[in-house]
PyMOL commands that place a pseudoatom at each C-alpha (Angstrom):
pseudoatom trace, name=CA, resn=MET, resi=1, chain=A, elem=C, hetatm=0, pos=[150.705, 12.746, -15.699]
pseudoatom trace, name=CA, resn=ILE, resi=2, chain=A, elem=C, hetatm=0, pos=[153.961, 10.870, -15.040]
pseudoatom trace, name=CA, resn=THR, resi=3, chain=A, elem=C, hetatm=0, pos=[154.124, 8.971, -11.751]
pseudoatom trace, name=CA, resn=ILE, resi=4, chain=A, elem=C, hetatm=0, pos=[157.038, 7.360, -9.951]
pseudoatom trace, name=CA, resn=GLN, resi=5, chain=A, elem=C, hetatm=0, pos=[157.530, 3.660, -10.703]
pseudoatom trace, name=CA, resn=GLU, resi=6, chain=A, elem=C, hetatm=0, pos=[160.264, 1.140, -9.871]
pseudoatom trace, name=CA, resn=GLY, resi=7, chain=A, elem=C, hetatm=0, pos=[163.393, 2.195, -11.756]
pseudoatom trace, name=CA, resn=SER, resi=8, chain=A, elem=C, hetatm=0, pos=[162.245, 5.804, -12.283]
pseudoatom trace, name=CA, resn=PHE, resi=9, chain=A, elem=C, hetatm=0, pos=[164.965, 8.440, -12.496]
pseudoatom trace, name=CA, resn=LEU, resi=10, chain=A, elem=C, hetatm=0, pos=[163.983, 11.262, -10.119]
pseudoatom trace, name=CA, resn=THR, resi=11, chain=A, elem=C, hetatm=0, pos=[164.833, 14.829, -9.361]
pseudoatom trace, name=CA, resn=LEU, resi=12, chain=A, elem=C, hetatm=0, pos=[163.479, 15.836, -5.978]
pseudoatom trace, name=CA, resn=HIS, resi=13, chain=A, elem=C, hetatm=0, pos=[163.957, 17.790, -2.823]
pseudoatom trace, name=CA, resn=TYR, resi=14, chain=A, elem=C, hetatm=0, pos=[163.772, 15.844, 0.400]
pseudoatom trace, name=CA, resn=ARG, resi=15, chain=A, elem=C, hetatm=0, pos=[164.157, 16.280, 4.101]
pseudoatom trace, name=CA, resn=LEU, resi=16, chain=A, elem=C, hetatm=0, pos=[164.827, 13.513, 6.595]
pseudoatom trace, name=CA, resn=ALA, resi=17, chain=A, elem=C, hetatm=0, pos=[164.374, 14.402, 10.260]
pseudoatom trace, name=CA, resn=GLY, resi=18, chain=A, elem=C, hetatm=0, pos=[165.017, 12.355, 13.371]
pseudoatom trace, name=CA, resn=PRO, resi=19, chain=A, elem=C, hetatm=0, pos=[162.640, 11.880, 16.288]
pseudoatom trace, name=CA, resn=ASP, resi=20, chain=A, elem=C, hetatm=0, pos=[163.600, 15.276, 17.731]
pseudoatom trace, name=CA, resn=GLY, resi=21, chain=A, elem=C, hetatm=0, pos=[162.610, 16.999, 14.465]
pseudoatom trace, name=CA, resn=ALA, resi=22, chain=A, elem=C, hetatm=0, pos=[166.187, 18.033, 13.665]
pseudoatom trace, name=CA, resn=ASP, resi=23, chain=A, elem=C, hetatm=0, pos=[167.258, 17.716, 10.035]
pseudoatom trace, name=CA, resn=VAL, resi=24, chain=A, elem=C, hetatm=0, pos=[169.500, 14.798, 9.167]
pseudoatom trace, name=CA, resn=VAL, resi=25, chain=A, elem=C, hetatm=0, pos=[169.385, 15.635, 5.443]
pseudoatom trace, name=CA, resn=ASN, resi=26, chain=A, elem=C, hetatm=0, pos=[167.683, 18.614, 3.849]
pseudoatom trace, name=CA, resn=THR, resi=27, chain=A, elem=C, hetatm=0, pos=[168.050, 19.510, 0.151]
pseudoatom trace, name=CA, resn=PHE, resi=28, chain=A, elem=C, hetatm=0, pos=[165.297, 22.159, 0.104]
pseudoatom trace, name=CA, resn=ALA, resi=29, chain=A, elem=C, hetatm=0, pos=[167.726, 25.053, 0.634]
pseudoatom trace, name=CA, resn=ASP, resi=30, chain=A, elem=C, hetatm=0, pos=[170.236, 23.751, -1.914]
pseudoatom trace, name=CA, resn=LYS, resi=31, chain=A, elem=C, hetatm=0, pos=[170.215, 21.882, -5.215]
pseudoatom trace, name=CA, resn=PRO, resi=32, chain=A, elem=C, hetatm=0, pos=[167.778, 18.984, -5.543]
pseudoatom trace, name=CA, resn=ALA, resi=33, chain=A, elem=C, hetatm=0, pos=[168.836, 15.352, -5.377]
pseudoatom trace, name=CA, resn=THR, resi=34, chain=A, elem=C, hetatm=0, pos=[168.816, 13.058, -8.389]
pseudoatom trace, name=CA, resn=LEU, resi=35, chain=A, elem=C, hetatm=0, pos=[168.498, 9.305, -8.005]
pseudoatom trace, name=CA, resn=THR, resi=36, chain=A, elem=C, hetatm=0, pos=[167.182, 6.134, -9.564]
pseudoatom trace, name=CA, resn=LEU, resi=37, chain=A, elem=C, hetatm=0, pos=[164.497, 4.383, -7.571]
pseudoatom trace, name=CA, resn=GLY, resi=38, chain=A, elem=C, hetatm=0, pos=[165.454, 0.851, -6.587]
pseudoatom trace, name=CA, resn=THR, resi=39, chain=A, elem=C, hetatm=0, pos=[169.235, 1.306, -6.523]
pseudoatom trace, name=CA, resn=GLY, resi=40, chain=A, elem=C, hetatm=0, pos=[169.508, 1.675, -2.753]
pseudoatom trace, name=CA, resn=GLN, resi=41, chain=A, elem=C, hetatm=0, pos=[170.155, 5.404, -2.666]
pseudoatom trace, name=CA, resn=LEU, resi=42, chain=A, elem=C, hetatm=0, pos=[167.248, 5.729, -0.229]
pseudoatom trace, name=CA, resn=ALA, resi=43, chain=A, elem=C, hetatm=0, pos=[166.088, 3.267, 2.405]
pseudoatom trace, name=CA, resn=PRO, resi=44, chain=A, elem=C, hetatm=0, pos=[163.514, 0.812, 0.971]
pseudoatom trace, name=CA, resn=ALA, resi=45, chain=A, elem=C, hetatm=0, pos=[160.736, 2.132, 3.239]
pseudoatom trace, name=CA, resn=MET, resi=46, chain=A, elem=C, hetatm=0, pos=[161.349, 5.652, 1.928]
pseudoatom trace, name=CA, resn=GLU, resi=47, chain=A, elem=C, hetatm=0, pos=[161.384, 4.448, -1.692]
pseudoatom trace, name=CA, resn=GLN, resi=48, chain=A, elem=C, hetatm=0, pos=[158.039, 2.665, -1.114]
pseudoatom trace, name=CA, resn=ARG, resi=49, chain=A, elem=C, hetatm=0, pos=[156.483, 5.987, -0.077]
pseudoatom trace, name=CA, resn=LEU, resi=50, chain=A, elem=C, hetatm=0, pos=[157.547, 7.539, -3.393]
pseudoatom trace, name=CA, resn=LEU, resi=51, chain=A, elem=C, hetatm=0, pos=[155.835, 4.970, -5.626]
pseudoatom trace, name=CA, resn=GLY, resi=52, chain=A, elem=C, hetatm=0, pos=[152.823, 6.461, -7.391]
pseudoatom trace, name=CA, resn=LEU, resi=53, chain=A, elem=C, hetatm=0, pos=[153.660, 10.086, -6.589]
pseudoatom trace, name=CA, resn=SER, resi=54, chain=A, elem=C, hetatm=0, pos=[153.494, 12.460, -9.561]
pseudoatom trace, name=CA, resn=GLU, resi=55, chain=A, elem=C, hetatm=0, pos=[155.649, 15.364, -10.650]
pseudoatom trace, name=CA, resn=GLY, resi=56, chain=A, elem=C, hetatm=0, pos=[154.956, 18.423, -8.541]
pseudoatom trace, name=CA, resn=SER, resi=57, chain=A, elem=C, hetatm=0, pos=[153.611, 16.540, -5.548]
pseudoatom trace, name=CA, resn=ARG, resi=58, chain=A, elem=C, hetatm=0, pos=[154.834, 17.312, -2.054]
pseudoatom trace, name=CA, resn=GLN, resi=59, chain=A, elem=C, hetatm=0, pos=[154.248, 14.908, 0.830]
pseudoatom trace, name=CA, resn=VAL, resi=60, chain=A, elem=C, hetatm=0, pos=[155.374, 14.331, 4.403]
pseudoatom trace, name=CA, resn=PHE, resi=61, chain=A, elem=C, hetatm=0, pos=[155.574, 10.751, 5.679]
pseudoatom trace, name=CA, resn=ALA, resi=62, chain=A, elem=C, hetatm=0, pos=[156.012, 9.561, 9.256]
pseudoatom trace, name=CA, resn=LEU, resi=63, chain=A, elem=C, hetatm=0, pos=[157.975, 6.317, 9.413]
pseudoatom trace, name=CA, resn=ALA, resi=64, chain=A, elem=C, hetatm=0, pos=[157.623, 4.246, 12.576]
pseudoatom trace, name=CA, resn=ALA, resi=65, chain=A, elem=C, hetatm=0, pos=[160.551, 3.362, 14.815]
pseudoatom trace, name=CA, resn=GLY, resi=66, chain=A, elem=C, hetatm=0, pos=[162.829, 0.950, 12.984]
pseudoatom trace, name=CA, resn=GLU, resi=67, chain=A, elem=C, hetatm=0, pos=[160.948, 1.169, 9.688]
pseudoatom trace, name=CA, resn=ALA, resi=68, chain=A, elem=C, hetatm=0, pos=[163.447, 3.328, 7.783]
pseudoatom trace, name=CA, resn=PHE, resi=69, chain=A, elem=C, hetatm=0, pos=[166.774, 2.044, 9.128]
pseudoatom trace, name=CA, resn=GLY, resi=70, chain=A, elem=C, hetatm=0, pos=[165.891, -1.174, 10.930]
pseudoatom trace, name=CA, resn=GLU, resi=71, chain=A, elem=C, hetatm=0, pos=[165.922, -1.997, 14.601]
pseudoatom trace, name=CA, resn=ARG, resi=72, chain=A, elem=C, hetatm=0, pos=[169.033, -1.567, 16.716]
pseudoatom trace, name=CA, resn=ASN, resi=73, chain=A, elem=C, hetatm=0, pos=[171.082, -4.751, 16.702]
pseudoatom trace, name=CA, resn=PRO, resi=74, chain=A, elem=C, hetatm=0, pos=[173.173, -5.432, 19.825]
pseudoatom trace, name=CA, resn=GLU, resi=75, chain=A, elem=C, hetatm=0, pos=[175.515, -7.556, 17.703]
pseudoatom trace, name=CA, resn=MET, resi=76, chain=A, elem=C, hetatm=0, pos=[176.516, -4.363, 15.902]
pseudoatom trace, name=CA, resn=LEU, resi=77, chain=A, elem=C, hetatm=0, pos=[178.328, -3.225, 19.057]
pseudoatom trace, name=CA, resn=GLN, resi=78, chain=A, elem=C, hetatm=0, pos=[181.921, -4.432, 18.724]
pseudoatom trace, name=CA, resn=ARG, resi=79, chain=A, elem=C, hetatm=0, pos=[185.090, -3.985, 20.749]
pseudoatom trace, name=CA, resn=VAL, resi=80, chain=A, elem=C, hetatm=0, pos=[188.088, -3.096, 18.608]
pseudoatom trace, name=CA, resn=LYS, resi=81, chain=A, elem=C, hetatm=0, pos=[191.643, -3.248, 19.911]
pseudoatom trace, name=CA, resn=ARG, resi=82, chain=A, elem=C, hetatm=0, pos=[193.547, 0.021, 19.759]
pseudoatom trace, name=CA, resn=ARG, resi=83, chain=A, elem=C, hetatm=0, pos=[196.390, -1.932, 18.150]
pseudoatom trace, name=CA, resn=LEU, resi=84, chain=A, elem=C, hetatm=0, pos=[194.147, -2.749, 15.171]
pseudoatom trace, name=CA, resn=LEU, resi=85, chain=A, elem=C, hetatm=0, pos=[193.019, 0.883, 14.912]
pseudoatom trace, name=CA, resn=ALA, resi=86, chain=A, elem=C, hetatm=0, pos=[196.666, 1.962, 14.768]
pseudoatom trace, name=CA, resn=GLU, resi=87, chain=A, elem=C, hetatm=0, pos=[197.257, -0.510, 11.916]
pseudoatom trace, name=CA, resn=LEU, resi=88, chain=A, elem=C, hetatm=0, pos=[194.197, 0.648, 9.963]
pseudoatom trace, name=CA, resn=GLY, resi=89, chain=A, elem=C, hetatm=0, pos=[194.583, 4.386, 10.453]
pseudoatom trace, name=CA, resn=ASP, resi=90, chain=A, elem=C, hetatm=0, pos=[196.474, 7.046, 12.349]
pseudoatom trace, name=CA, resn=PRO, resi=91, chain=A, elem=C, hetatm=0, pos=[198.553, 5.394, 15.098]
pseudoatom trace, name=CA, resn=ASP, resi=92, chain=A, elem=C, hetatm=0, pos=[198.521, 8.675, 17.077]
pseudoatom trace, name=CA, resn=ALA, resi=93, chain=A, elem=C, hetatm=0, pos=[194.752, 9.243, 16.912]
pseudoatom trace, name=CA, resn=ASP, resi=94, chain=A, elem=C, hetatm=0, pos=[193.052, 10.083, 20.201]
pseudoatom trace, name=CA, resn=TYR, resi=95, chain=A, elem=C, hetatm=0, pos=[189.537, 8.651, 20.047]
pseudoatom trace, name=CA, resn=GLN, resi=96, chain=A, elem=C, hetatm=0, pos=[186.748, 10.074, 22.213]
pseudoatom trace, name=CA, resn=VAL, resi=97, chain=A, elem=C, hetatm=0, pos=[183.222, 8.879, 22.939]
pseudoatom trace, name=CA, resn=GLY, resi=98, chain=A, elem=C, hetatm=0, pos=[181.001, 10.139, 20.108]
pseudoatom trace, name=CA, resn=ASP, resi=99, chain=A, elem=C, hetatm=0, pos=[183.719, 10.129, 17.440]
pseudoatom trace, name=CA, resn=VAL, resi=100, chain=A, elem=C, hetatm=0, pos=[182.759, 8.626, 14.088]
pseudoatom trace, name=CA, resn=VAL, resi=101, chain=A, elem=C, hetatm=0, pos=[185.512, 6.436, 12.661]
pseudoatom trace, name=CA, resn=GLN, resi=102, chain=A, elem=C, hetatm=0, pos=[185.717, 5.092, 9.111]
pseudoatom trace, name=CA, resn=PHE, resi=103, chain=A, elem=C, hetatm=0, pos=[186.811, 1.480, 8.595]
pseudoatom trace, name=CA, resn=PRO, resi=104, chain=A, elem=C, hetatm=0, pos=[187.776, -0.128, 5.277]
pseudoatom trace, name=CA, resn=THR, resi=105, chain=A, elem=C, hetatm=0, pos=[185.648, -2.998, 4.011]
pseudoatom trace, name=CA, resn=PRO, resi=106, chain=A, elem=C, hetatm=0, pos=[187.437, -6.366, 3.991]
pseudoatom trace, name=CA, resn=ASP, resi=107, chain=A, elem=C, hetatm=0, pos=[187.923, -6.189, 0.214]
pseudoatom trace, name=CA, resn=GLY, resi=108, chain=A, elem=C, hetatm=0, pos=[189.201, -2.581, 0.438]
pseudoatom trace, name=CA, resn=SER, resi=109, chain=A, elem=C, hetatm=0, pos=[186.653, -1.300, -2.086]
pseudoatom trace, name=CA, resn=GLY, resi=110, chain=A, elem=C, hetatm=0, pos=[184.698, 0.857, 0.349]
pseudoatom trace, name=CA, resn=SER, resi=111, chain=A, elem=C, hetatm=0, pos=[184.261, 1.898, 3.930]
pseudoatom trace, name=CA, resn=TYR, resi=112, chain=A, elem=C, hetatm=0, pos=[181.783, 1.837, 6.778]
pseudoatom trace, name=CA, resn=ALA, resi=113, chain=A, elem=C, hetatm=0, pos=[181.499, 3.917, 9.923]
pseudoatom trace, name=CA, resn=GLY, resi=114, chain=A, elem=C, hetatm=0, pos=[181.266, 3.214, 13.614]
pseudoatom trace, name=CA, resn=VAL, resi=115, chain=A, elem=C, hetatm=0, pos=[180.620, 5.529, 16.551]
pseudoatom trace, name=CA, resn=VAL, resi=116, chain=A, elem=C, hetatm=0, pos=[182.818, 5.268, 19.650]
pseudoatom trace, name=CA, resn=ARG, resi=117, chain=A, elem=C, hetatm=0, pos=[180.516, 4.403, 22.583]
pseudoatom trace, name=CA, resn=GLU, resi=118, chain=A, elem=C, hetatm=0, pos=[183.081, 3.480, 25.275]
pseudoatom trace, name=CA, resn=THR, resi=119, chain=A, elem=C, hetatm=0, pos=[186.827, 3.544, 25.735]
pseudoatom trace, name=CA, resn=GLY, resi=120, chain=A, elem=C, hetatm=0, pos=[188.822, 1.056, 27.766]
pseudoatom trace, name=CA, resn=GLU, resi=121, chain=A, elem=C, hetatm=0, pos=[192.370, -0.006, 28.402]
pseudoatom trace, name=CA, resn=GLY, resi=122, chain=A, elem=C, hetatm=0, pos=[193.564, -1.172, 24.991]
pseudoatom trace, name=CA, resn=TRP, resi=123, chain=A, elem=C, hetatm=0, pos=[190.125, -1.191, 23.308]
pseudoatom trace, name=CA, resn=LEU, resi=124, chain=A, elem=C, hetatm=0, pos=[187.213, 0.928, 22.099]
pseudoatom trace, name=CA, resn=LEU, resi=125, chain=A, elem=C, hetatm=0, pos=[183.557, -0.090, 21.859]
pseudoatom trace, name=CA, resn=PHE, resi=126, chain=A, elem=C, hetatm=0, pos=[182.076, 0.847, 18.481]
pseudoatom trace, name=CA, resn=ASP, resi=127, chain=A, elem=C, hetatm=0, pos=[178.419, 1.007, 17.477]
pseudoatom trace, name=CA, resn=PHE, resi=128, chain=A, elem=C, hetatm=0, pos=[177.998, 0.059, 13.819]
pseudoatom trace, name=CA, resn=ASN, resi=129, chain=A, elem=C, hetatm=0, pos=[174.197, 0.488, 13.830]
pseudoatom trace, name=CA, resn=HIS, resi=130, chain=A, elem=C, hetatm=0, pos=[172.812, 3.249, 11.636]
pseudoatom trace, name=CA, resn=PRO, resi=131, chain=A, elem=C, hetatm=0, pos=[172.456, 6.342, 13.873]
pseudoatom trace, name=CA, resn=LEU, resi=132, chain=A, elem=C, hetatm=0, pos=[168.674, 6.336, 13.263]
pseudoatom trace, name=CA, resn=ALA, resi=133, chain=A, elem=C, hetatm=0, pos=[168.181, 2.579, 13.724]
pseudoatom trace, name=CA, resn=GLY, resi=134, chain=A, elem=C, hetatm=0, pos=[165.210, 1.875, 15.955]
pseudoatom trace, name=CA, resn=GLN, resi=135, chain=A, elem=C, hetatm=0, pos=[163.954, 5.458, 15.795]
pseudoatom trace, name=CA, resn=PRO, resi=136, chain=A, elem=C, hetatm=0, pos=[160.982, 7.083, 14.082]
pseudoatom trace, name=CA, resn=VAL, resi=137, chain=A, elem=C, hetatm=0, pos=[161.790, 9.522, 11.286]
pseudoatom trace, name=CA, resn=SER, resi=138, chain=A, elem=C, hetatm=0, pos=[159.965, 12.075, 9.192]
pseudoatom trace, name=CA, resn=PHE, resi=139, chain=A, elem=C, hetatm=0, pos=[160.472, 12.022, 5.411]
pseudoatom trace, name=CA, resn=GLU, resi=140, chain=A, elem=C, hetatm=0, pos=[159.329, 15.048, 3.406]
pseudoatom trace, name=CA, resn=VAL, resi=141, chain=A, elem=C, hetatm=0, pos=[159.595, 15.018, -0.368]
pseudoatom trace, name=CA, resn=GLN, resi=142, chain=A, elem=C, hetatm=0, pos=[158.832, 17.375, -3.268]
pseudoatom trace, name=CA, resn=VAL, resi=143, chain=A, elem=C, hetatm=0, pos=[158.968, 15.639, -6.646]
pseudoatom trace, name=CA, resn=ILE, resi=144, chain=A, elem=C, hetatm=0, pos=[160.431, 17.905, -9.310]
pseudoatom trace, name=CA, resn=GLY, resi=145, chain=A, elem=C, hetatm=0, pos=[160.869, 15.503, -12.216]
pseudoatom trace, name=CA, resn=VAL, resi=146, chain=A, elem=C, hetatm=0, pos=[160.288, 11.865, -13.145]
pseudoatom trace, name=CA, resn=LEU, resi=147, chain=A, elem=C, hetatm=0, pos=[161.829, 10.056, -16.103]
for i in range(1, 147): cmd.bond("trace and resi %d" % i, "trace and resi %d" % (i + 1))
show_as sticks, trace
zoom trace
């Protein structure tokens, strides 16, 4: 029987749920995901749980607080001047607490997101931590195929 190893190409269904049990990602009702283990498509702690599983297996894993997406880092809270936001995006945007804003990477080849946590006169406080950082998660997987 074929089992998952480092570098395996996988077809699987998976569900990731936060501490409240609400789905963050759930492929079970749609088409399965395909990925190569070890390329960073899943958090390393989730990939570790997949090693050794065989085709057809279905498992649920509980990952401790901070294990899947790291601990919350207070240095990932950053004030950004509204002037800079106007330069990077829509100068007429009206940002509210809870909004998710995309920022370009310094080299312009990608983007990253921050959540507005506070608004002030001329600035916004963004949280660039992963939304599930420092929280326990549930990871359910059904392995469909392994190459």
